[in-house]
C-alpha positions as CSV (number, residue, x, y, z in Angstrom):
1,X,128.3,47.2,97.9
2,X,126.7,47.9,101.3
3,X,124.0,50.1,99.7
4,X,123.3,47.6,97.0
5,X,123.0,44.8,99.5
6,X,120.7,46.9,101.7
7,X,118.5,47.8,98.8
8,X,118.2,44.2,97.6
9,X,117.4,43.0,101.1
10,X,114.9,45.7,101.7
11,X,113.2,45.2,98.3
12,X,113.0,41.4,98.8
13,X,111.5,41.9,102.2
14,X,108.9,44.2,100.8
15,X,108.1,41.6,98.1
16,X,107.5,39.0,100.7
17,X,105.3,41.2,102.9
18,X,103.3,42.3,99.8
19,X,102.9,38.7,98.6
20,X,101.4,37.7,102.0
21,X,98.6,40.3,102.1
22,X,95.9,38.8,99.9
23,X,96.6,35.3,101.4
24,X,96.1,36.7,104.9
25,X,92.9,38.6,103.9
26,X,91.3,35.6,102.1
27,X,92.8,32.3,103.4
28,X,89.9,30.2,101.9
29,X,90.8,31.4,98.4
30,X,94.4,30.7,99.1
31,X,93.5,27.2,100.3
32,X,91.7,26.6,97.1
33,X,94.8,27.6,95.1
34,X,97.0,25.3,97.2
35,X,94.5,22.5,96.7
36,X,94.5,23.0,92.9
37,X,98.2,22.2,92.8
38,X,97.4,18.7,93.9
39,X,100.7,18.3,95.9
40,X,99.7,18.4,99.6
41,X,97.3,16.0,101.3
42,X,93.9,17.5,101.9
43,X,94.4,17.5,105.7
44,X,97.4,19.9,105.3
45,X,95.9,22.4,102.9
46,X,94.0,24.6,105.4
47,X,96.9,24.8,107.9
48,X,99.4,25.7,105.1
49,X,97.0,28.3,103.8
50,X,96.8,29.9,107.2
51,X,100.4,29.6,108.3
52,X,102.4,30.2,105.1
53,X,101.4,33.9,104.6
54,X,102.5,34.7,108.2
55,X,105.8,33.0,107.5
56,X,106.2,35.2,104.5
57,X,105.5,38.3,106.7
58,X,108.0,37.3,109.3
59,X,110.7,36.6,106.7
60,X,109.9,39.8,104.9
61,X,110.1,41.9,108.1
62,X,113.4,40.2,109.1
63,X,114.7,41.2,105.6
64,X,113.5,44.7,105.9
65,X,114.9,45.2,109.4
66,X,118.1,43.2,108.9
67,X,117.2,41.0,111.9
68,X,118.3,37.4,111.4
69,X,119.2,38.3,107.8
70,X,121.1,35.1,107.1
71,X,118.2,32.9,108.2
72,X,115.6,35.2,106.5
73,X,117.6,35.2,103.2
74,X,118.0,31.5,103.3
75,X,114.3,31.0,104.1
76,X,113.3,33.3,101.2
77,X,115.5,31.4,98.8
78,X,114.1,28.1,100.0
79,X,110.5,29.3,99.7
80,X,111.0,30.7,96.2
81,X,112.6,27.4,95.1
82,X,109.7,25.5,96.5
83,X,107.2,27.9,94.9
84,X,108.9,27.5,91.5
85,X,109.0,23.8,91.8
86,X,105.3,23.7,92.6
87,X,104.5,25.8,89.5
88,X,106.7,23.5,87.4
89,X,104.9,20.5,88.9
90,X,101.5,21.9,88.0
91,X,102.6,22.8,84.5
92,X,104.2,19.4,83.9
93,X,101.0,17.7,85.1
94,X,98.8,19.9,82.9
95,X,97.1,21.5,85.9
96,X,95.7,24.9,85.0
97,X,95.6,26.9,88.2
98,X,96.4,30.3,89.6
99,X,100.0,31.0,90.7
100,X,98.9,32.2,94.2
101,X,102.1,34.2,94.5
102,X,100.8,37.7,95.0
103,X,97.0,37.5,94.7
104,X,94.2,35.1,95.3
105,X,92.3,36.6,92.3
106,X,91.7,34.6,89.2
107,X,93.9,36.8,87.0
108,X,97.2,35.2,88.1
109,X,97.4,32.0,86.2
110,X,100.7,30.2,85.9
111,X,102.4,31.4,82.8
112,X,105.8,32.2,81.4
113,X,105.5,35.6,83.0
114,X,105.0,34.1,86.5
115,X,108.0,31.8,86.0
116,X,110.2,34.8,85.0
117,X,108.9,36.9,87.8
118,X,109.4,34.2,90.5
119,X,112.7,33.2,89.0
120,X,113.9,36.8,89.3
121,X,112.7,36.9,92.9
122,X,114.7,33.7,93.5
123,X,117.8,35.2,92.0
124,X,117.3,38.3,94.2
125,X,116.9,36.0,97.3
126,X,120.1,34.1,96.3
127,X,122.0,37.4,96.1
128,X,120.7,38.5,99.5
129,X,121.5,35.1,101.0
130,X,125.1,35.0,99.7
131,X,125.5,38.7,100.7
132,X,124.4,38.1,104.2
133,X,126.7,35.1,104.7
134,X,129.7,37.1,103.2
135,X,128.9,40.1,105.4
136,X,128.8,37.8,108.5
137,X,132.1,36.3,107.5
138,X,133.7,39.7,107.2
139,X,132.4,40.8,110.6
């Protein structure tokens, strides 16, 4: 089980670091995607677009290294739940926008595929979080 937990934690960390790349490179495009969701007040959009990708990097690196794995796993789970809720909100409101999950390019519209992908990442994050708390309890 240690190997499976390590592989899940490492893979989840890599997913978060990879997801941050395009957003860091093009924060203006990411801000436009955030704005399109119509959830945040305009005054917060730019700050979130600049800070959120770096939070993803920190969480990803913590997962990769195993440093603060309980907090990183919980943060990953919480972020994925919020990201899925935002996509569900946009879909419910009929807002046609990009997911913004892994790329700022126009080819990543919210779809059943993005819900399945992000739901799978949420499941992985939940497994890592539960595993990290169980491992801490055993120690």
